[in-house]
DSSP file (Angstrom, degrees, kcal/mol; ACC not computed):
  #  RESIDUE AA STRUCTURE BP1 BP2  ACC     N-H-->O    O-->H-N    N-H-->O    O-->H-N    TCO  KAPPA ALPHA  PHI   PSI    X-CA   Y-CA   Z-CA
    1    1 A X     >        0   0    0      0, 0.0     4,-2.6     0, 0.0     5,-0.3   0.000 360.0 360.0 360.0 -45.1    0.0    0.0    0.0
    2    2 A X  H  >  +     0   0    0      1,-0.2     4,-2.4     2,-0.2     5,-0.1   0.911 360.0  50.1 -59.9 -41.3    2.8    2.4    0.9
    3    3 A X  H  > S+     0   0    0      2,-0.2     4,-2.7     1,-0.2    -1,-0.2   0.916 109.7  51.0 -60.9 -43.2    4.5    1.8   -2.5
    4    4 A X  H  > S+     0   0    0      1,-0.2     4,-1.8     2,-0.2    -2,-0.2   0.929 112.3  45.3 -62.1 -46.6    1.3    2.5   -4.3
    5    5 A X  H  <>S+     0   0    0     -4,-2.6     5,-2.7     1,-0.2     4,-0.3   0.894 112.6  53.0 -63.1 -37.6    0.7    5.8   -2.5
    6    6 A X  H ><5S+     0   0    0     -4,-2.4     3,-1.5    -5,-0.3    -2,-0.2   0.939 108.6  48.0 -63.5 -48.0    4.3    6.7   -3.0
    7    7 A X  H 3<5S+     0   0    0     -4,-2.7    -1,-0.2     1,-0.3    -2,-0.2   0.839 110.4  53.3 -60.2 -33.8    4.1    6.1   -6.8
    8    8 A X  T 3<5S-     0   0    0     -4,-1.8    -1,-0.3    -5,-0.2    -2,-0.2   0.477 117.3-113.7 -83.7  -0.4    0.9    8.2   -6.9
    9    9 A X  T < 5S+     0   0    0     -3,-1.5     2,-1.1    -4,-0.3    -3,-0.2   0.697  75.0 134.2  79.0  17.2    2.6   11.1   -5.2
   10   10 A X     >< +     0   0    0     -5,-2.7     4,-1.8     1,-0.2    -1,-0.2  -0.717  25.0 169.0-100.7  82.7    0.4   10.8   -2.0
   11   11 A X  H  >  +     0   0    0     -2,-1.1     4,-2.6     1,-0.2    -1,-0.2   0.852  66.0  52.1 -74.4 -37.8    3.3   11.1    0.5
   12   12 A X  H  > S+     0   0    0      2,-0.2     4,-2.4     1,-0.2    -1,-0.2   0.954 113.4  44.0 -66.8 -46.8    1.4   11.5    3.8
   13   13 A X  H  > S+     0   0    0      1,-0.2     4,-2.6     2,-0.2    -1,-0.2   0.883 113.2  54.4 -61.0 -34.9   -0.8    8.4    3.2
   14   14 A X  H  X S+     0   0    0     -4,-1.8     4,-2.4     2,-0.2    -2,-0.2   0.928 109.0  46.8 -63.5 -43.4    2.3    6.6    2.1
   15   15 A X  H  X S+     0   0    0     -4,-2.6     4,-2.3     1,-0.2    -2,-0.2   0.906 112.0  50.9 -63.8 -41.6    4.2    7.5    5.3
   16   16 A X  H  X S+     0   0    0     -4,-2.4     4,-2.1     2,-0.2    -2,-0.2   0.904 111.3  48.0 -61.7 -42.3    1.2    6.4    7.4
   17   17 A X  H  X S+     0   0    0     -4,-2.6     4,-2.4     2,-0.2    -2,-0.2   0.911 111.9  48.7 -65.8 -42.7    1.0    3.1    5.6
   18   18 A X  H  X S+     0   0    0     -4,-2.4     4,-2.1     2,-0.2    -2,-0.2   0.853 110.6  51.0 -67.6 -35.0    4.7    2.4    6.0
   19   19 A X  H  X S+     0   0    0     -4,-2.3     4,-1.9     2,-0.2    -1,-0.2   0.896 109.3  50.7 -67.5 -39.3    4.6    3.3    9.7
   20   20 A X  H  X S+     0   0    0     -4,-2.1     4,-1.6     1,-0.2    -2,-0.2   0.930 111.0  49.4 -60.7 -45.1    1.6    0.9   10.1
   21   21 A X  H  X S+     0   0    0     -4,-2.4     4,-1.9     1,-0.2    -2,-0.2   0.892 107.1  54.8 -61.8 -39.2    3.7   -1.8    8.4
   22   22 A X  H  < S+     0   0    0     -4,-2.1    -1,-0.2     1,-0.2    -2,-0.2   0.892 107.2  50.3 -62.0 -39.2    6.7   -1.1   10.6
   23   23 A X  H  < S+     0   0    0     -4,-1.9    -1,-0.2     1,-0.2    -2,-0.2   0.838 120.0  36.0 -65.9 -33.1    4.5   -1.7   13.7
   24   24 A X  H  < S+     0   0    0     -4,-1.6    -2,-0.2    -5,-0.1    -1,-0.2   0.611  95.5 112.6 -95.1 -14.2    3.2   -5.0   12.3
   25   25 A X     <  -     0   0    0     -4,-1.9     2,-0.1    -5,-0.2    -3,-0.0  -0.213  66.6-121.6 -72.4 148.2    6.3   -6.2   10.6
   26   26 A X    >   -     0   0    0      1,-0.1     3,-1.4     3,-0.0     4,-0.3  -0.469  36.0-109.3 -71.1 155.5    8.5   -9.1   11.4
   27   27 A X  G >  S+     0   0    0      1,-0.3     3,-1.0     2,-0.2     4,-0.4   0.753 112.0  71.8 -64.9 -23.0   12.1   -8.1   12.0
   28   28 A X  G 3  S+     0   0    0      1,-0.2    -1,-0.3     2,-0.1     4,-0.2   0.738 104.8  37.9 -67.0 -21.8   13.2   -9.8    8.8
   29   29 A X  G <> S+     0   0    0     -3,-1.4     4,-2.0     1,-0.1    -1,-0.2   0.362  85.8  99.8-109.8   6.6   11.5   -7.1    6.7
   30   30 A X  H <> S+     0   0    0     -3,-1.0     4,-2.3    -4,-0.3     5,-0.2   0.862  79.3  56.3 -62.4 -36.7   12.3   -4.0    8.8
   31   31 A X  H  > S+     0   0    0     -4,-0.4     4,-2.3     1,-0.2    -1,-0.2   0.924 108.5  47.2 -61.1 -44.6   15.2   -3.0    6.7
   32   32 A X  H  > S+     0   0    0      1,-0.2     4,-2.5     2,-0.2    -1,-0.2   0.876 110.7  51.8 -65.0 -38.5   13.0   -2.8    3.6
   33   33 A X  H  X S+     0   0    0     -4,-2.0     4,-2.4     2,-0.2    -1,-0.2   0.913 111.5  46.7 -66.5 -41.5   10.3   -0.9    5.4
   34   34 A X  H  X S+     0   0    0     -4,-2.3     4,-2.5     2,-0.2    -2,-0.2   0.894 111.2  52.1 -65.8 -39.5   12.8    1.7    6.6
   35   35 A X  H  X S+     0   0    0     -4,-2.3     4,-2.1    -5,-0.2    -2,-0.2   0.941 111.4  47.0 -62.1 -47.1   14.4    2.0    3.2
   36   36 A X  H  X S+     0   0    0     -4,-2.5     4,-2.5     1,-0.2    -2,-0.2   0.903 109.7  53.5 -61.2 -42.5   10.9    2.6    1.7
   37   37 A X  H  X S+     0   0    0     -4,-2.4     4,-2.6     1,-0.2    -1,-0.2   0.930 107.8  51.2 -57.0 -46.2   10.1    5.2    4.4
   38   38 A X  H  X S+     0   0    0     -4,-2.5     4,-2.4     1,-0.2    -1,-0.2   0.907 109.0  50.3 -57.7 -43.7   13.3    7.0    3.5
   39   39 A X  H  X S+     0   0    0     -4,-2.1     4,-2.3     1,-0.2    -1,-0.2   0.910 110.7  49.8 -61.9 -42.1   12.4    7.1   -0.2
   40   40 A X  H  X S+     0   0    0     -4,-2.5     4,-1.6     1,-0.2    -2,-0.2   0.924 109.7  51.3 -62.4 -44.6    8.9    8.4    0.6
   41   41 A X  H  < S+     0   0    0     -4,-2.6     4,-0.4     1,-0.2     7,-0.3   0.901 110.3  49.0 -60.3 -41.9   10.5   11.1    2.8
   42   42 A X  H >< S+     0   0    0     -4,-2.4     3,-1.3     1,-0.2    -1,-0.2   0.923 110.2  50.9 -61.2 -44.9   12.8   12.2    0.0
   43   43 A X  H 3< S+     0   0    0     -4,-2.3    -1,-0.2     1,-0.3    -2,-0.2   0.783 104.8  58.6 -64.1 -27.0   10.0   12.3   -2.5
   44   44 A X  T 3< S-     0   0    0     -4,-1.6    -1,-0.3     1,-0.3    -2,-0.2   0.535 123.2 -54.6 -87.1  -3.6    7.9   14.5   -0.1
   45   45 A X    X   -     0   0    0     -3,-1.3     3,-1.9    -4,-0.4    -1,-0.3  -0.426  41.9 -97.7 140.8 148.5   10.5   17.3    0.1
   46   46 A X  G >  S+     0   0    0      1,-0.3     3,-1.7     2,-0.2     4,-0.3   0.704 110.5  73.8 -61.6 -22.1   14.0   18.3    0.9
   47   47 A X  G 3  S+     0   0    0      1,-0.3    -1,-0.3     2,-0.1     3,-0.3   0.701  96.9  51.0 -66.9 -16.7   13.1   19.4    4.4
   48   48 A X  G <> S+     0   0    0     -3,-1.9     4,-2.2    -7,-0.3    -1,-0.3   0.273  76.7 104.1-102.4  10.4   12.8   15.6    5.2
   49   49 A X  H <> S+     0   0    0     -3,-1.7     4,-2.7     1,-0.2     5,-0.2   0.852  77.1  55.0 -63.8 -36.0   16.2   14.6    3.9
   50   50 A X  H  > S+     0   0    0     -4,-0.3     4,-1.8    -3,-0.3    -1,-0.2   0.898 109.7  46.9 -64.9 -39.0   17.7   14.3    7.4
   51   51 A X  H  > S+     0   0    0      2,-0.2     4,-2.0     1,-0.2    -2,-0.2   0.901 111.3  52.2 -66.6 -39.9   14.9   11.9    8.5
   52   52 A X  H  X S+     0   0    0     -4,-2.2     4,-2.7     1,-0.2     5,-0.2   0.919 107.2  52.3 -62.9 -43.6   15.4    9.9    5.2
   53   53 A X  H  X S+     0   0    0     -4,-2.7     4,-2.8     1,-0.2    -1,-0.2   0.902 107.4  52.4 -57.7 -42.0   19.1    9.6    6.0
   54   54 A X  H  X S+     0   0    0     -4,-1.8     4,-2.3     2,-0.2    -1,-0.2   0.908 110.3  48.5 -59.9 -43.4   18.3    8.3    9.4
   55   55 A X  H  X S+     0   0    0     -4,-2.0     4,-2.7     2,-0.2    -2,-0.2   0.927 113.1  46.5 -63.5 -45.5   16.0    5.7    7.8
   56   56 A X  H  X S+     0   0    0     -4,-2.7     4,-2.5     2,-0.2    -2,-0.2   0.905 111.8  51.1 -65.6 -40.5   18.6    4.6    5.3
   57   57 A X  H  X S+     0   0    0     -4,-2.8     4,-2.3    -5,-0.2    -1,-0.2   0.940 114.1  44.3 -60.0 -46.8   21.3    4.4    7.9
   58   58 A X  H  X S+     0   0    0     -4,-2.3     4,-2.6     2,-0.2     5,-0.2   0.899 112.5  51.5 -66.4 -41.5   19.1    2.2   10.1
   59   59 A X  H  X S+     0   0    0     -4,-2.7     4,-2.4     1,-0.2    -1,-0.2   0.896 111.5  48.1 -60.8 -41.5   18.1    0.1    7.2
   60   60 A X  H  X S+     0   0    0     -4,-2.5     4,-2.3     2,-0.2    -2,-0.2   0.904 111.6  49.7 -65.4 -43.3   21.7   -0.4    6.2
   61   61 A X  H  X S+     0   0    0     -4,-2.3     4,-2.3     2,-0.2    -2,-0.2   0.919 113.1  45.8 -62.8 -45.3   22.7   -1.3    9.8
   62   62 A X  H  X S+     0   0    0     -4,-2.6     4,-2.3     2,-0.2    -2,-0.2   0.923 112.3  50.6 -65.8 -44.0   19.8   -3.8   10.2
   63   63 A X  H  <>S+     0   0    0     -4,-2.4     5,-2.8    -5,-0.2     4,-0.4   0.898 112.3  47.5 -63.7 -39.2   20.5   -5.4    6.8
   64   64 A X  H ><5S+     0   0    0     -4,-2.3     3,-0.9     3,-0.2    -1,-0.2   0.912 110.5  50.8 -67.1 -41.7   24.2   -5.8    7.6
   65   65 A X  H 3<5S+     0   0    0     -4,-2.3    -2,-0.2     1,-0.3    -1,-0.2   0.888 115.3  43.3 -62.2 -36.9   23.5   -7.3   11.0
   66   66 A X  T 3<5S-     0   0    0     -4,-2.3    -1,-0.3    -5,-0.2    -2,-0.2   0.476 108.1-127.0 -85.9  -1.9   21.1   -9.8    9.4
   67   67 A X  T < 5 +     0   0    0     -3,-0.9     2,-0.9    -4,-0.4    -3,-0.2   0.896  53.4 158.1  53.7  42.3   23.6  -10.4    6.5
   68   68 A X     >< -     0   0    0     -5,-2.8     4,-2.0     1,-0.2    -1,-0.2  -0.837  22.4-171.6-101.5  99.7   20.8   -9.7    4.1
   69   69 A X  H  > S+     0   0    0     -2,-0.9     4,-2.5     2,-0.2    -1,-0.2   0.873  77.7  49.0 -66.4 -43.1   22.5   -8.7    0.9
   70   70 A X  H  > S+     0   0    0      2,-0.2     4,-2.5     1,-0.2    -1,-0.2   0.946 114.1  45.4 -67.2 -46.6   19.6   -7.5   -1.2
   71   71 A X  H  > S+     0   0    0      1,-0.2     4,-2.5     2,-0.2     5,-0.2   0.890 112.5  53.3 -61.2 -35.9   18.2   -5.2    1.5
   72   72 A X  H  X S+     0   0    0     -4,-2.0     4,-2.8    -9,-0.2    -2,-0.2   0.925 109.3  48.5 -60.9 -44.2   21.7   -3.9    2.2
   73   73 A X  H  X S+     0   0    0     -4,-2.5     4,-2.7     2,-0.2    -2,-0.2   0.928 111.6  48.6 -63.4 -44.8   22.1   -3.1   -1.5
   74   74 A X  H  X S+     0   0    0     -4,-2.5     4,-2.4     2,-0.2    -2,-0.2   0.929 114.6  45.1 -61.8 -45.1   18.8   -1.2   -1.6
   75   75 A X  H  X S+     0   0    0     -4,-2.5     4,-2.7     2,-0.2     5,-0.2   0.921 114.0  49.1 -65.8 -43.0   19.6    0.8    1.5
   76   76 A X  H  X S+     0   0    0     -4,-2.8     4,-2.6    -5,-0.2    -2,-0.2   0.901 111.4  50.0 -64.3 -38.4   23.1    1.5    0.3
   77   77 A X  H  X S+     0   0    0     -4,-2.7     4,-2.3    -5,-0.2    -2,-0.2   0.920 112.0  47.4 -65.7 -43.2   21.8    2.7   -3.1
   78   78 A X  H  X S+     0   0    0     -4,-2.4     4,-2.0    -5,-0.2    -2,-0.2   0.931 114.6  45.5 -63.1 -45.3   19.2    4.9   -1.5
   79   79 A X  H  X S+     0   0    0     -4,-2.7     4,-2.5     1,-0.2    -2,-0.2   0.896 111.4  53.2 -66.6 -37.8   21.8    6.5    0.9
   80   80 A X  H  X S+     0   0    0     -4,-2.6     4,-2.3    -5,-0.2    -1,-0.2   0.914 107.6  51.6 -62.9 -41.4   24.3    6.9   -2.0
   81   81 A X  H  X S+     0   0    0     -4,-2.3     4,-1.9     2,-0.2    -1,-0.2   0.920 109.5  49.8 -60.1 -43.0   21.7    8.7   -4.0
   82   82 A X  H  X S+     0   0    0     -4,-2.0     4,-1.2     1,-0.2    -2,-0.2   0.930 110.0  50.5 -60.9 -45.0   21.0   11.1   -1.2
   83   83 A X  H  <>S+     0   0    0     -4,-2.5     5,-3.2     1,-0.2     4,-0.3   0.871 106.1  55.4 -62.7 -36.7   24.7   11.7   -0.7
   84   84 A X  H ><5S+     0   0    0     -4,-2.3     3,-1.7     1,-0.2    -1,-0.2   0.927 105.5  52.4 -60.1 -43.7   25.1   12.5   -4.4
   85   85 A X  H 3<5S+     0   0    0     -4,-1.9    -1,-0.2     1,-0.3    -2,-0.2   0.783 108.8  51.1 -62.0 -27.4   22.4   15.1   -4.1
   86   86 A X  T 3<5S-     0   0    0     -4,-1.2    -1,-0.3    -3,-0.2    -2,-0.2   0.378 122.7-106.6 -89.5   2.4   24.4   16.6   -1.2
   87   87 A X  T < 5S+     0   0    0     -3,-1.7     2,-0.6    -4,-0.3     3,-0.2   0.660  83.4 127.6  81.9  18.0   27.6   16.7   -3.3
   88   88 A X     >< +     0   0    0     -5,-3.2     4,-2.0     1,-0.2    -4,-0.2  -0.432  21.0 148.0-103.6  57.1   29.2   13.7   -1.5
   89   89 A X  H  >  +     0   0    0     -2,-0.6     4,-2.5     1,-0.2     5,-0.2   0.884  68.0  49.3 -61.5 -45.5   30.0   11.7   -4.7
   90   90 A X  H  > S+     0   0    0     -3,-0.2     4,-2.7     1,-0.2    -1,-0.2   0.915 112.6  48.2 -66.5 -41.5   33.2   10.0   -3.5
   91   91 A X  H  > S+     0   0    0      2,-0.2     4,-1.8     1,-0.2    -1,-0.2   0.882 110.2  52.7 -65.5 -36.6   31.5    8.9   -0.3
   92   92 A X  H  X S+     0   0    0     -4,-2.0     4,-2.5     2,-0.2     5,-0.2   0.932 112.1  45.1 -63.2 -45.5   28.5    7.6   -2.2
   93   93 A X  H  X S+     0   0    0     -4,-2.5     4,-2.7     1,-0.2     5,-0.3   0.924 111.3  52.8 -65.7 -42.5   30.8    5.6   -4.5
   94   94 A X  H  X S+     0   0    0     -4,-2.7     4,-0.5     1,-0.2    -1,-0.2   0.834 113.5  44.7 -62.1 -31.8   32.8    4.3   -1.5
   95   95 A X  H  X S+     0   0    0     -4,-1.8     4,-0.7    -5,-0.2    -2,-0.2   0.935 120.8  36.3 -73.4 -49.2   29.6    3.1    0.2
   96   96 A X  H  X S+     0   0    0     -4,-2.5     4,-2.8    -5,-0.2     5,-0.3   0.862 102.8  68.4 -79.4 -38.4   28.0    1.5   -2.8
   97   97 A X  H  X S+     0   0    0     -4,-2.7     4,-2.8    -5,-0.2    -1,-0.2   0.893 102.1  43.8 -56.1 -48.0   30.9   -0.1   -4.7
   98   98 A X  H  X S+     0   0    0     -4,-0.5     4,-0.8    -5,-0.3    -1,-0.2   0.860 114.0  51.3 -70.2 -29.8   31.8   -2.8   -2.2
   99   99 A X  H >< S+     0   0    0     -4,-0.7     3,-1.0    -3,-0.2     4,-0.3   0.961 114.6  42.6 -68.0 -48.5   28.2   -3.7   -1.6
  100  100 A X  H >< S+     0   0    0     -4,-2.8     3,-1.6     1,-0.2    -2,-0.2   0.903 111.2  57.2 -60.6 -41.0   27.6   -4.1   -5.3
  101  101 A X  H 3< S+     0   0    0     -4,-2.8    -1,-0.2    -5,-0.3    -2,-0.2   0.659  93.2  68.4 -63.7 -17.7   30.9   -5.9   -5.7
  102  102 A X  T << S+     0   0    0     -3,-1.0     2,-0.3    -4,-0.8    -1,-0.3   0.581  81.7  93.8 -79.4  -9.8   29.9   -8.5   -3.2
  103  103 A X    <   +     0   0    0     -3,-1.6     3,-0.1    -4,-0.3    -3,-0.0  -0.632  45.0 178.2 -86.9 139.8   27.2   -9.9   -5.7
  104  104 A X        +     0   0    0     -2,-0.3     2,-0.3     1,-0.2    -1,-0.1   0.442  68.5  13.9-116.8  -6.8   28.1  -12.8   -7.9
  105  105 A X  S    S+     0   0    0      1,-0.1    -1,-0.2     2,-0.0     0, 0.0  -0.948  89.4  66.9-157.5 173.3   24.8  -13.3   -9.7
  106  106 A X    >   +     0   0    0     -2,-0.3     3,-2.1    -3,-0.1     6,-0.3   0.707  49.2 147.7  82.2  21.8   21.4  -11.6  -10.2
  107  107 A X  T 3   +     0   0    0      1,-0.3     9,-0.1     5,-0.1    -1,-0.1   0.543  65.4  64.2 -71.7  -4.0   22.8   -8.8  -12.3
  108  108 A X  T 3  S+     0   0    0      4,-0.1    -1,-0.3     5,-0.0     2,-0.1   0.442  80.8 105.8 -93.3  -0.5   19.5   -8.7  -14.3
  109  109 A X  S <> S-     0   0    0     -3,-2.1     4,-2.2     1,-0.1     5,-0.2  -0.466  81.1-120.5 -77.6 155.4   17.5   -7.7  -11.3
  110  110 A X  H  > S+     0   0    0      1,-0.2     4,-2.7     2,-0.2     5,-0.2   0.856 109.9  56.3 -63.5 -37.6   16.3   -4.2  -10.9
  111  111 A X  H  > S+     0   0    0      1,-0.2     4,-2.3     2,-0.2    -1,-0.2   0.930 111.6  42.3 -60.8 -45.7   18.2   -3.6   -7.6
  112  112 A X  H  > S+     0   0    0     -6,-0.3     4,-2.5     2,-0.2    -1,-0.2   0.858 113.3  52.7 -73.3 -34.7   21.5   -4.5   -9.2
  113  113 A X  H  X S+     0   0    0     -4,-2.2     4,-2.4     2,-0.2    -2,-0.2   0.915 110.5  48.4 -61.6 -44.2   20.8   -2.6  -12.3
  114  114 A X  H  X S+     0   0    0     -4,-2.7     4,-2.2     2,-0.2    -2,-0.2   0.928 112.1  48.3 -63.4 -46.3   19.9    0.5  -10.3
  115  115 A X  H  X S+     0   0    0     -4,-2.3     4,-2.5    -5,-0.2    -1,-0.2   0.925 112.6  48.7 -60.3 -44.5   23.1    0.2   -8.2
  116  116 A X  H  X S+     0   0    0     -4,-2.5     4,-2.9     1,-0.2    -2,-0.2   0.905 109.1  52.8 -64.5 -41.2   25.2   -0.3  -11.4
  117  117 A X  H  X S+     0   0    0     -4,-2.4     4,-2.0     2,-0.2    -1,-0.2   0.910 111.2  46.6 -59.6 -43.4   23.7    2.7  -13.1
  118  118 A X  H  X S+     0   0    0     -4,-2.2     4,-1.6     2,-0.2    -2,-0.2   0.919 112.5  49.4 -67.5 -41.6   24.5    4.9  -10.1
  119  119 A X  H  X S+     0   0    0     -4,-2.5     4,-0.8     1,-0.2    -2,-0.2   0.912 110.5  51.0 -64.2 -41.3   28.0    3.6   -9.9
  120  120 A X  H >< S+     0   0    0     -4,-2.9     3,-0.7     1,-0.2    -1,-0.2   0.894 109.2  51.0 -60.9 -38.9   28.5    4.3  -13.6
  121  121 A X  H 3< S+     0   0    0     -4,-2.0    -1,-0.2     1,-0.2    -2,-0.2   0.811 107.7  53.5 -66.7 -30.9   27.2    7.8  -13.1
  122  122 A X  H 3<        0   0    0     -4,-1.6    -1,-0.2    -5,-0.1    -2,-0.2   0.618 360.0 360.0 -80.5 -12.9   29.7    8.3  -10.3
  123  123 A X    <<        0   0    0     -4,-0.8    -3,-0.2    -3,-0.7    -2,-0.1   0.445 360.0 360.0  83.9 360.0   32.6    7.2  -12.5
């Protein structure tokens, strides 16, 4: 539901839905929920970028603790994009490159394509 609201540009209902999901979620999907919440916050305006960064940082921490590679990649890609917008290109590349480099398969998935495109743009 949160993703549908987000795609429709309805950010407040999207945030409410993602917060409901976070309360009900099993711990295994918490990283993804936080990453989605961060994306919604970014979409809703630059004033919420600090909150989005907090979500991405926490999503990344949880994914790493759980050794969950795909959620780690999504969180790292989102945080790297935010850093690029802040002019922190080298830090974004340093964060994303090793996560992307740890994959040995699945390069046709959208998450890996997105990460690769961002890395290519960063040079």
